[in-house]
PQR file with spaces between the fields and no chain letter, atoms N, CA, C, O and H, PARSE charges and radii, in Angstrom:
ATOM       1  N    LYS     1     -48.249  123.481  -52.004 -0.4000 1.5000
ATOM       2  CA   LYS     1     -47.442  122.414  -52.563 -0.0000 2.0000
ATOM       3  C    LYS     1     -47.588  121.174  -51.685  0.5500 1.7000
ATOM       4  O    LYS     1     -47.503  121.255  -50.459 -0.5500 1.4000
ATOM       5  N    SER     2     -47.802  120.051  -52.312 -0.4000 1.5000
ATOM       6  CA   SER     2     -47.949  118.793  -51.587 -0.0000 2.0000
ATOM       7  C    SER     2     -46.588  118.256  -51.159  0.5500 1.7000
ATOM       8  O    SER     2     -45.586  118.476  -51.839 -0.5500 1.4000
ATOM       9  H    SER     2     -47.871  119.985  -53.308  0.4000 1.0000
ATOM      10  N    PRO     3     -46.557  117.550  -50.028 -0.5600 1.5000
ATOM      11  CA   PRO     3     -45.292  116.948  -49.601  0.2800 2.0000
ATOM      12  C    PRO     3     -44.889  115.820  -50.551  0.5500 1.7000
ATOM      13  O    PRO     3     -45.735  115.210  -51.204 -0.5500 1.4000
ATOM      14  N    SER     4     -43.611  115.561  -50.615 -0.4000 1.5000
ATOM      15  CA   SER     4     -43.107  114.498  -51.485 -0.0000 2.0000
ATOM      16  C    SER     4     -43.504  113.131  -50.934  0.5500 1.7000
ATOM      17  O    SER     4     -43.882  113.000  -49.770 -0.5500 1.4000
ATOM      18  H    SER     4     -42.923  116.057  -50.085  0.4000 1.0000
ATOM      19  N    ALA     5     -43.410  112.127  -51.786 -0.4000 1.5000
ATOM      20  CA   ALA     5     -43.701  110.755  -51.367 -0.0000 2.0000
ATOM      21  C    ALA     5     -42.744  110.329  -50.255  0.5500 1.7000
ATOM      22  O    ALA     5     -43.146  109.635  -49.321 -0.5500 1.4000
ATOM      23  H    ALA     5     -43.103  112.233  -52.731  0.4000 1.0000
ATOM      24  N    ALA     6     -41.494  110.738  -50.351 -0.4000 1.5000
ATOM      25  CA   ALA     6     -40.508  110.389  -49.320 -0.0000 2.0000
ATOM      26  C    ALA     6     -40.864  111.034  -47.983  0.5500 1.7000
ATOM      27  O    ALA     6     -40.757  110.402  -46.933 -0.5500 1.4000
ATOM      28  H    ALA     6     -41.167  111.302  -51.110  0.4000 1.0000
ATOM      29  N    CYS     7     -41.285  112.287  -48.030 -0.4000 1.5000
ATOM      30  CA   CYS     7     -41.689  112.992  -46.813 -0.0000 2.0000
ATOM      31  C    CYS     7     -42.882  112.292  -46.171  0.5500 1.7000
ATOM      32  O    CYS     7     -42.886  112.045  -44.965 -0.5500 1.4000
ATOM      33  H    CYS     7     -41.372  112.800  -48.884  0.4000 1.0000
ATOM      34  N    CYS     8     -43.886  111.974  -46.973 -0.4000 1.5000
ATOM      35  CA   CYS     8     -45.070  111.295  -46.443 -0.0000 2.0000
ATOM      36  C    CYS     8     -44.715  109.913  -45.903  0.5500 1.7000
ATOM      37  O    CYS     8     -45.289  109.469  -44.909 -0.5500 1.4000
ATOM      38  H    CYS     8     -43.882  112.174  -47.952  0.4000 1.0000
ATOM      39  N    GLY     9     -43.783  109.239  -46.546 -0.4000 1.5000
ATOM      40  CA   GLY     9     -43.348  107.936  -46.050 -0.0000 2.0000
ATOM      41  C    GLY     9     -42.776  108.037  -44.648  0.5500 1.7000
ATOM      42  O    GLY     9     -43.054  107.194  -43.795 -0.5500 1.4000
ATOM      43  H    GLY     9     -43.316  109.600  -47.353  0.4000 1.0000
ATOM      44  N    LEU    10     -41.976  109.069  -44.407 -0.4000 1.5000
ATOM      45  CA   LEU    10     -41.415  109.285  -43.071 -0.0000 2.0000
ATOM      46  C    LEU    10     -42.507  109.620  -42.063  0.5500 1.7000
ATOM      47  O    LEU    10     -42.491  109.128  -40.935 -0.5500 1.4000
ATOM      48  H    LEU    10     -41.749  109.754  -45.100  0.4000 1.0000
ATOM      49  N    ILE    11     -43.445  110.451  -42.469 -0.4000 1.5000
ATOM      50  CA   ILE    11     -44.533  110.839  -41.571 -0.0000 2.0000
ATOM      51  C    ILE    11     -45.393  109.632  -41.217  0.5500 1.7000
ATOM      52  O    ILE    11     -45.765  109.448  -40.058 -0.5500 1.4000
ATOM      53  H    ILE    11     -43.458  110.851  -43.385  0.4000 1.0000
ATOM      54  N    ARG    12     -45.707  108.811  -42.215 -0.4000 1.5000
ATOM      55  CA   ARG    12     -46.550  107.635  -41.970 -0.0000 2.0000
ATOM      56  C    ARG    12     -45.860  106.605  -41.083  0.5500 1.7000
ATOM      57  O    ARG    12     -46.522  105.889  -40.331 -0.5500 1.4000
ATOM      58  H    ARG    12     -45.404  108.961  -43.156  0.4000 1.0000
ATOM      59  N    SER    13     -44.544  106.529  -41.168 -0.4000 1.5000
ATOM      60  CA   SER    13     -43.831  105.517  -40.391 -0.0000 2.0000
ATOM      61  C    SER    13     -43.345  106.027  -39.034  0.5500 1.7000
ATOM      62  O    SER    13     -42.818  105.251  -38.237 -0.5500 1.4000
ATOM      63  H    SER    13     -44.007  107.111  -41.778  0.4000 1.0000
ATOM      64  N    ALA    14     -43.515  107.314  -38.767 -0.4000 1.5000
ATOM      65  CA   ALA    14     -43.029  107.891  -37.509 -0.0000 2.0000
ATOM      66  C    ALA    14     -43.786  107.326  -36.315  0.5500 1.7000
ATOM      67  O    ALA    14     -45.011  107.206  -36.338 -0.5500 1.4000
ATOM      68  H    ALA    14     -43.942  107.944  -39.414  0.4000 1.0000
ATOM      69  N    ASP    15     -43.044  106.985  -35.283 -0.4000 1.5000
ATOM      70  CA   ASP    15     -43.624  106.514  -34.028 -0.0000 2.0000
ATOM      71  C    ASP    15     -43.791  107.734  -33.126  0.5500 1.7000
ATOM      72  O    ASP    15     -42.832  108.196  -32.508 -0.5500 1.4000
ATOM      73  H    ASP    15     -42.049  107.082  -35.264  0.4000 1.0000
ATOM      74  N    MET    16     -45.014  108.248  -33.058 -0.4000 1.5000
ATOM      75  CA   MET    16     -45.252  109.483  -32.309 -0.0000 2.0000
ATOM      76  C    MET    16     -44.939  109.318  -30.829  0.5500 1.7000
ATOM      77  O    MET    16     -44.586  110.290  -30.160 -0.5500 1.4000
ATOM      78  H    MET    16     -45.793  107.873  -33.560  0.4000 1.0000
ATOM      79  N    GLY    17     -45.061  108.108  -30.312 -0.4000 1.5000
ATOM      80  CA   GLY    17     -44.693  107.857  -28.924 -0.0000 2.0000
ATOM      81  C    GLY    17     -43.211  108.085  -28.684  0.5500 1.7000
ATOM      82  O    GLY    17     -42.792  108.382  -27.566 -0.5500 1.4000
ATOM      83  H    GLY    17     -45.348  107.319  -30.855  0.4000 1.0000
ATOM      84  N    CYS    18     -42.427  107.945  -29.735 -0.4000 1.5000
ATOM      85  CA   CYS    18     -40.989  108.182  -29.658 -0.0000 2.0000
ATOM      86  C    CYS    18     -40.659  109.646  -29.953  0.5500 1.7000
ATOM      87  O    CYS    18     -39.764  110.221  -29.334 -0.5500 1.4000
ATOM      88  H    CYS    18     -42.767  107.703  -30.643  0.4000 1.0000
ATOM      89  N    VAL    19     -41.384  110.244  -30.898 -0.4000 1.5000
ATOM      90  CA   VAL    19     -41.107  111.616  -31.332 -0.0000 2.0000
ATOM      91  C    VAL    19     -41.548  112.641  -30.287  0.5500 1.7000
ATOM      92  O    VAL    19     -40.792  113.555  -29.956 -0.5500 1.4000
ATOM      93  H    VAL    19     -42.111  109.776  -31.401  0.4000 1.0000
ATOM      94  N    CYS    20     -42.755  112.493  -29.772 -0.4000 1.5000
ATOM      95  CA   CYS    20     -43.329  113.533  -28.904 -0.0000 2.0000
ATOM      96  C    CYS    20     -42.500  113.866  -27.664  0.5500 1.7000
ATOM      97  O    CYS    20     -42.386  115.046  -27.334 -0.5500 1.4000
ATOM      98  H    CYS    20     -43.369  111.751  -30.041  0.4000 1.0000
ATOM      99  N    PRO    21     -41.921  112.905  -26.965 -0.5600 1.5000
ATOM     100  CA   PRO    21     -41.115  113.280  -25.799  0.2800 2.0000
ATOM     101  C    PRO    21     -39.913  114.159  -26.143  0.5500 1.7000
ATOM     102  O    PRO    21     -39.359  114.820  -25.264 -0.5500 1.4000
ATOM     103  N    LYS    22     -39.511  114.173  -27.396 -0.4000 1.5000
ATOM     104  CA   LYS    22     -38.365  114.982  -27.827 -0.0000 2.0000
ATOM     105  C    LYS    22     -38.743  116.437  -28.114  0.5500 1.7000
ATOM     106  O    LYS    22     -37.867  117.269  -28.347 -0.5500 1.4000
ATOM     107  H    LYS    22     -39.961  113.637  -28.110  0.4000 1.0000
ATOM     108  N    VAL    23     -40.038  116.744  -28.098 -0.4000 1.5000
ATOM     109  CA   VAL    23     -40.495  118.105  -28.405 -0.0000 2.0000
ATOM     110  C    VAL    23     -40.408  118.948  -27.129  0.5500 1.7000
ATOM     111  O    VAL    23     -41.356  119.034  -26.349 -0.5500 1.4000
ATOM     112  H    VAL    23     -40.750  116.068  -27.909  0.4000 1.0000
ATOM     113  N    THR    24     -39.258  119.556  -26.949 -0.4000 1.5000
ATOM     114  CA   THR    24     -39.008  120.405  -25.786 -0.0000 2.0000
ATOM     115  C    THR    24     -39.604  121.793  -26.029  0.5500 1.7000
ATOM     116  O    THR    24     -39.952  122.117  -27.164 -0.5500 1.4000
ATOM     117  H    THR    24     -38.487  119.486  -27.583  0.4000 1.0000
ATOM     118  N    PRO    25     -39.726  122.609  -24.995 -0.5600 1.5000
ATOM     119  CA   PRO    25     -40.207  123.979  -25.207  0.2800 2.0000
ATOM     120  C    PRO    25     -39.350  124.749  -26.216  0.5500 1.7000
ATOM     121  O    PRO    25     -39.875  125.572  -26.966 -0.5500 1.4000
ATOM     122  N    GLU    26     -38.049  124.494  -26.242 -0.4000 1.5000
ATOM     123  CA   GLU    26     -37.165  125.180  -27.189 -0.0000 2.0000
ATOM     124  C    GLU    26     -37.497  124.778  -28.627  0.5500 1.7000
ATOM     125  O    GLU    26     -37.539  125.624  -29.520 -0.5500 1.4000
ATOM     126  H    GLU    26     -37.622  123.826  -25.633  0.4000 1.0000
ATOM     127  N    ILE    27     -37.730  123.493  -28.842 -0.4000 1.5000
ATOM     128  CA   ILE    27     -38.102  123.017  -30.177 -0.0000 2.0000
ATOM     129  C    ILE    27     -39.491  123.524  -30.541  0.5500 1.7000
ATOM     130  O    ILE    27     -39.731  123.910  -31.685 -0.5500 1.4000
ATOM     131  H    ILE    27     -37.695  122.805  -28.117  0.4000 1.0000
ATOM     132  N    ALA    28     -40.397  123.527  -29.585 -0.4000 1.5000
ATOM     133  CA   ALA    28     -41.772  123.971  -29.837 -0.0000 2.0000
ATOM     134  C    ALA    28     -41.814  125.405  -30.351  0.5500 1.7000
ATOM     135  O    ALA    28     -42.689  125.745  -31.148 -0.5500 1.4000
ATOM     136  H    ALA    28     -40.202  123.214  -28.655  0.4000 1.0000
ATOM     137  N    LYS    29     -40.889  126.249  -29.912 -0.4000 1.5000
ATOM     138  CA   LYS    29     -40.844  127.641  -30.373 -0.0000 2.0000
ATOM     139  C    LYS    29     -40.541  127.738  -31.864  0.5500 1.7000
ATOM     140  O    LYS    29     -40.869  128.739  -32.501 -0.5500 1.4000
ATOM     141  H    LYS    29     -40.179  125.973  -29.264  0.4000 1.0000
ATOM     142  N    LEU    30     -39.924  126.713  -32.416 -0.4000 1.5000
ATOM     143  CA   LEU    30     -39.522  126.712  -33.825 -0.0000 2.0000
ATOM     144  C    LEU    30     -40.573  126.103  -34.744  0.5500 1.7000
ATOM     145  O    LEU    30     -40.434  126.146  -35.967 -0.5500 1.4000
ATOM     146  H    LEU    30     -39.658  125.900  -31.899  0.4000 1.0000
ATOM     147  N    ILE    31     -41.622  125.537  -34.159 -0.4000 1.5000
ATOM     148  CA   ILE    31     -42.606  124.772  -34.927 -0.0000 2.0000
ATOM     149  C    ILE    31     -43.898  125.561  -35.103  0.5500 1.7000
ATOM     150  O    ILE    31     -44.418  126.136  -34.147 -0.5500 1.4000
ATOM     151  H    ILE    31     -41.736  125.502  -33.166  0.4000 1.0000
ATOM     152  N    ASN    32     -44.410  125.585  -36.325 -0.4000 1.5000
ATOM     153  CA   ASN    32     -45.731  126.137  -36.602 -0.0000 2.0000
ATOM     154  C    ASN    32     -46.694  124.954  -36.555  0.5500 1.7000
ATOM     155  O    ASN    32     -46.784  124.181  -37.509 -0.5500 1.4000
ATOM     156  H    ASN    32     -43.988  125.118  -37.102  0.4000 1.0000
ATOM     157  N    VAL    33     -47.408  124.816  -35.448 -0.4000 1.5000
ATOM     158  CA   VAL    33     -48.254  123.647  -35.219 -0.0000 2.0000
ATOM     159  C    VAL    33     -49.290  123.481  -36.322  0.5500 1.7000
ATOM     160  O    VAL    33     -49.541  122.361  -36.766 -0.5500 1.4000
ATOM     161  H    VAL    33     -47.335  125.444  -34.673  0.4000 1.0000
ATOM     162  N    SER    34     -49.888  124.562  -36.766 -0.4000 1.5000
ATOM     163  CA   SER    34     -50.905  124.473  -37.818 -0.0000 2.0000
ATOM     164  C    SER    34     -50.324  123.879  -39.096  0.5500 1.7000
ATOM     165  O    SER    34     -50.972  123.065  -39.754 -0.5500 1.4000
ATOM     166  H    SER    34     -49.685  125.472  -36.405  0.4000 1.0000
ATOM     167  N    LYS    35     -49.108  124.282  -39.446 -0.4000 1.5000
ATOM     168  CA   LYS    35     -48.468  123.740  -40.649 -0.0000 2.0000
ATOM     169  C    LYS    35     -48.131  122.264  -40.479  0.5500 1.7000
ATOM     170  O    LYS    35     -48.283  121.478  -41.415 -0.5500 1.4000
ATOM     171  H    LYS    35     -48.582  124.943  -38.911  0.4000 1.0000
ATOM     172  N    VAL    36     -47.677  121.887  -39.296 -0.4000 1.5000
ATOM     173  CA   VAL    36     -47.349  120.480  -39.043 -0.0000 2.0000
ATOM     174  C    VAL    36     -48.600  119.625  -39.143  0.5500 1.7000
ATOM     175  O    VAL    36     -48.578  118.569  -39.776 -0.5500 1.4000
ATOM     176  H    VAL    36     -47.553  122.525  -38.536  0.4000 1.0000
ATOM     177  N    VAL    37     -49.691  120.067  -38.526 -0.4000 1.5000
ATOM     178  CA   VAL    37     -50.948  119.318  -38.585 -0.0000 2.0000
ATOM     179  C    VAL    37     -51.404  119.187  -40.032  0.5500 1.7000
ATOM     180  O    VAL    37     -51.813  118.105  -40.454 -0.5500 1.4000
ATOM     181  H    VAL    37     -49.708  120.925  -38.012  0.4000 1.0000
ATOM     182  N    SER    38     -51.340  120.263  -40.790 -0.4000 1.5000
ATOM     183  CA   SER    38     -51.736  120.234  -42.196 -0.0000 2.0000
ATOM     184  C    SER    38     -50.870  119.257  -42.987  0.5500 1.7000
ATOM     185  O    SER    38     -51.385  118.496  -43.806 -0.5500 1.4000
ATOM     186  H    SER    38     -51.008  121.142  -40.447  0.4000 1.0000
ATOM     187  N    LEU    39     -49.581  119.274  -42.752 -0.4000 1.5000
ATOM     188  CA   LEU    39     -48.661  118.370  -43.437 -0.0000 2.0000
ATOM     189  C    LEU    39     -48.979  116.916  -43.107  0.5500 1.7000
ATOM     190  O    LEU    39     -49.078  116.078  -44.003 -0.5500 1.4000
ATOM     191  H    LEU    39     -49.163  119.892  -42.087  0.4000 1.0000
ATOM     192  N    VAL    40     -49.138  116.623  -41.833 -0.4000 1.5000
ATOM     193  CA   VAL    40     -49.433  115.253  -41.400 -0.0000 2.0000
ATOM     194  C    VAL    40     -50.741  114.771  -42.016  0.5500 1.7000
ATOM     195  O    VAL    40     -50.821  113.650  -42.518 -0.5500 1.4000
ATOM     196  H    VAL    40     -49.058  117.304  -41.105  0.4000 1.0000
ATOM     197  N    GLU    41     -51.760  115.617  -41.976 -0.4000 1.5000
ATOM     198  CA   GLU    41     -53.059  115.227  -42.533 -0.0000 2.0000
ATOM     199  C    GLU    41     -52.997  115.059  -44.048  0.5500 1.7000
ATOM     200  O    GLU    41     -53.693  114.205  -44.596 -0.5500 1.4000
ATOM     201  H    GLU    41     -51.695  116.527  -41.569  0.4000 1.0000
ATOM     202  N    SER    42     -52.181  115.854  -44.735 -0.4000 1.5000
ATOM     203  CA   SER    42     -52.073  115.715  -46.188 -0.0000 2.0000
ATOM     204  C    SER    42     -51.376  114.412  -46.574  0.5500 1.7000
ATOM     205  O    SER    42     -51.455  113.975  -47.722 -0.5500 1.4000
ATOM     206  H    SER    42     -51.615  116.549  -44.290  0.4000 1.0000
ATOM     207  N    CYS    43     -50.698  113.799  -45.615 -0.4000 1.5000
ATOM     208  CA   CYS    43     -50.046  112.503  -45.852 -0.0000 2.0000
ATOM     209  C    CYS    43     -50.918  111.332  -45.396  0.5500 1.7000
ATOM     210  O    CYS    43     -50.475  110.183  -45.412 -0.5500 1.4000
ATOM     211  H    CYS    43     -50.633  114.154  -44.683  0.4000 1.0000
ATOM     212  N    GLY    44     -52.148  111.623  -44.992 -0.4000 1.5000
ATOM     213  CA   GLY    44     -53.078  110.552  -44.665 -0.0000 2.0000
ATOM     214  C    GLY    44     -53.133  110.135  -43.211  0.5500 1.7000
ATOM     215  O    GLY    44     -53.833  109.181  -42.872 -0.5500 1.4000
ATOM     216  H    GLY    44     -52.507  112.556  -44.979  0.4000 1.0000
ATOM     217  N    ARG    45     -52.411  110.828  -42.340 -0.4000 1.5000
ATOM     218  CA   ARG    45     -52.501  110.524  -40.905 -0.0000 2.0000
ATOM     219  C    ARG    45     -53.405  111.552  -40.257  0.5500 1.7000
ATOM     220  O    ARG    45     -53.413  112.723  -40.638 -0.5500 1.4000
ATOM     221  H    ARG    45     -51.842  111.603  -42.615  0.4000 1.0000
ATOM     222  N    SER    46     -54.155  111.105  -39.285 -0.4000 1.5000
ATOM     223  CA   SER    46     -55.017  112.052  -38.581 -0.0000 2.0000
ATOM     224  C    SER    46     -54.295  112.577  -37.343  0.5500 1.7000
ATOM     225  O    SER    46     -53.413  111.923  -36.786 -0.5500 1.4000
ATOM     226  H    SER    46     -54.149  110.155  -38.975  0.4000 1.0000
ATOM     227  N    VAL    47     -54.691  113.762  -36.938 -0.4000 1.5000
ATOM     228  CA   VAL    47     -54.164  114.372  -35.720 -0.0000 2.0000
ATOM     229  C    VAL    47     -55.371  114.779  -34.887  0.5500 1.7000
ATOM     230  O    VAL    47     -56.021  115.782  -35.184 -0.5500 1.4000
ATOM     231  H    VAL    47     -55.407  114.294  -37.390  0.4000 1.0000
ATOM     232  N    PRO    48     -55.679  114.004  -33.838 -0.5600 1.5000
ATOM     233  CA   PRO    48     -56.834  114.354  -33.011  0.2800 2.0000
ATOM     234  C    PRO    48     -56.655  115.733  -32.371  0.5500 1.7000
ATOM     235  O    PRO    48     -55.543  116.128  -32.018 -0.5500 1.4000
ATOM     236  N    HIS    49     -57.763  116.451  -32.230 -0.4000 1.5000
ATOM     237  CA   HIS    49     -57.723  117.757  -31.575 -0.0000 2.0000
ATOM     238  C    HIS    49     -57.236  117.602  -30.139  0.5500 1.7000
ATOM     239  O    HIS    49     -57.521  116.604  -29.479 -0.5500 1.4000
ATOM     240  H    HIS    49     -58.665  116.130  -32.516  0.4000 1.0000
ATOM     241  N    HIS    50     -56.513  118.580  -29.675 -0.4000 1.5000
ATOM     242  CA   HIS    50     -56.020  118.671  -28.300 -0.0000 2.0000
ATOM     243  C    HIS    50     -55.060  117.542  -27.934  0.5500 1.7000
ATOM     244  O    HIS    50     -54.983  117.140  -26.773 -0.5500 1.4000
ATOM     245  H    HIS    50     -56.281  119.392  -30.211  0.4000 1.0000
ATOM     246  N    THR    51     -54.328  117.029  -28.928 -0.4000 1.5000
ATOM     247  CA   THR    51     -53.316  116.009  -28.679 -0.0000 2.0000
ATOM     248  C    THR    51     -52.095  116.667  -28.061  0.5500 1.7000
ATOM     249  O    THR    51     -51.627  117.697  -28.547 -0.5500 1.4000
ATOM     250  H    THR    51     -54.391  117.355  -29.871  0.4000 1.0000
ATOM     251  N    GLN    52     -51.581  116.080  -26.997 -0.4000 1.5000
ATOM     252  CA   GLN    52     -50.374  116.582  -26.355 -0.0000 2.0000
ATOM     253  C    GLN    52     -49.174  115.877  -26.974  0.5500 1.7000
ATOM     254  O    GLN    52     -49.101  114.649  -26.987 -0.5500 1.4000
ATOM     255  H    GLN    52     -51.961  115.244  -26.602  0.4000 1.0000
ATOM     256  N    CYS    53     -48.242  116.660  -27.480 -0.4000 1.5000
ATOM     257  CA   CYS    53     -47.006  116.117  -28.039 -0.0000 2.0000
ATOM     258  C    CYS    53     -45.863  116.941  -27.475  0.5500 1.7000
ATOM     259  O    CYS    53     -45.598  118.052  -27.935 -0.5500 1.4000
ATOM     260  H    CYS    53     -48.300  117.658  -27.468  0.4000 1.0000
ATOM     261  N    GLY    54     -45.194  116.397  -26.485 -0.4000 1.5000
ATOM     262  CA   GLY    54     -44.161  117.162  -25.797 -0.0000 2.0000
ATOM     263  C    GLY    54     -44.789  118.388  -25.166  0.5500 1.7000
ATOM     264  O    GLY    54     -45.756  118.272  -24.413 -0.5500 1.4000
ATOM     265  H    GLY    54     -45.408  115.495  -26.111  0.4000 1.0000
ATOM     266  N    SER    55     -44.252  119.557  -25.463 -0.4000 1.5000
ATOM     267  CA   SER    55     -44.793  120.789  -24.886 -0.0000 2.0000
ATOM     268  C    SER    55     -45.806  121.462  -25.803  0.5500 1.7000
ATOM     269  O    SER    55     -46.188  122.608  -25.565 -0.5500 1.4000
ATOM     270  H    SER    55     -43.467  119.651  -26.074  0.4000 1.0000
ATOM     271  N    ILE    56     -46.247  120.762  -26.852 -0.4000 1.5000
ATOM     272  CA   ILE    56     -47.219  121.310  -27.801 -0.0000 2.0000
ATOM     273  C    ILE    56     -48.545  120.580  -27.657  0.5500 1.7000
ATOM     274  O    ILE    56     -48.585  119.359  -27.502 -0.5500 1.4000
ATOM     275  H    ILE    56     -45.936  119.832  -27.045  0.4000 1.0000
ATOM     276  N    THR    57     -49.624  121.341  -27.710 -0.4000 1.5000
ATOM     277  CA   THR    57     -50.962  120.765  -27.782 -0.0000 2.0000
ATOM     278  C    THR    57     -51.558  121.198  -29.107  0.5500 1.7000
ATOM     279  O    THR    57     -51.582  122.387  -29.423 -0.5500 1.4000
ATOM     280  H    THR    57     -49.592  122.333  -27.836  0.4000 1.0000
ATOM     281  N    THR    58     -52.043  120.226  -29.892 -0.4000 1.5000
ATOM     282  CA   THR    58     -52.608  120.564  -31.199 -0.0000 2.0000
ATOM     283  C    THR    58     -53.935  121.282  -31.023  0.5500 1.7000
ATOM     284  O    THR    58     -54.636  121.080  -30.032 -0.5500 1.4000
ATOM     285  H    THR    58     -52.023  119.259  -29.636  0.4000 1.0000
ATOM     286  N    PRO    59     -54.276  122.132  -32.007 -0.5600 1.5000
ATOM     287  CA   PRO    59     -55.544  122.872  -31.906  0.2800 2.0000
ATOM     288  C    PRO    59     -56.750  121.955  -32.055  0.5500 1.7000
ATOM     289  O    PRO    59     -57.889  122.418  -31.994 -0.5500 1.4000
């Protein structure tokens, strides 16, 4: 299922420099990184490999 236009709007406008420091190890345990990357990419944003975002590194 594709994300909604509203969801993609939030993803496209998100300031990752602001979001990433908030990704604590506790939050990282709740996140499926592969699903997040897929969601972000389906909204037209790229996620470079091995990007560090808080305590998560993308594949």
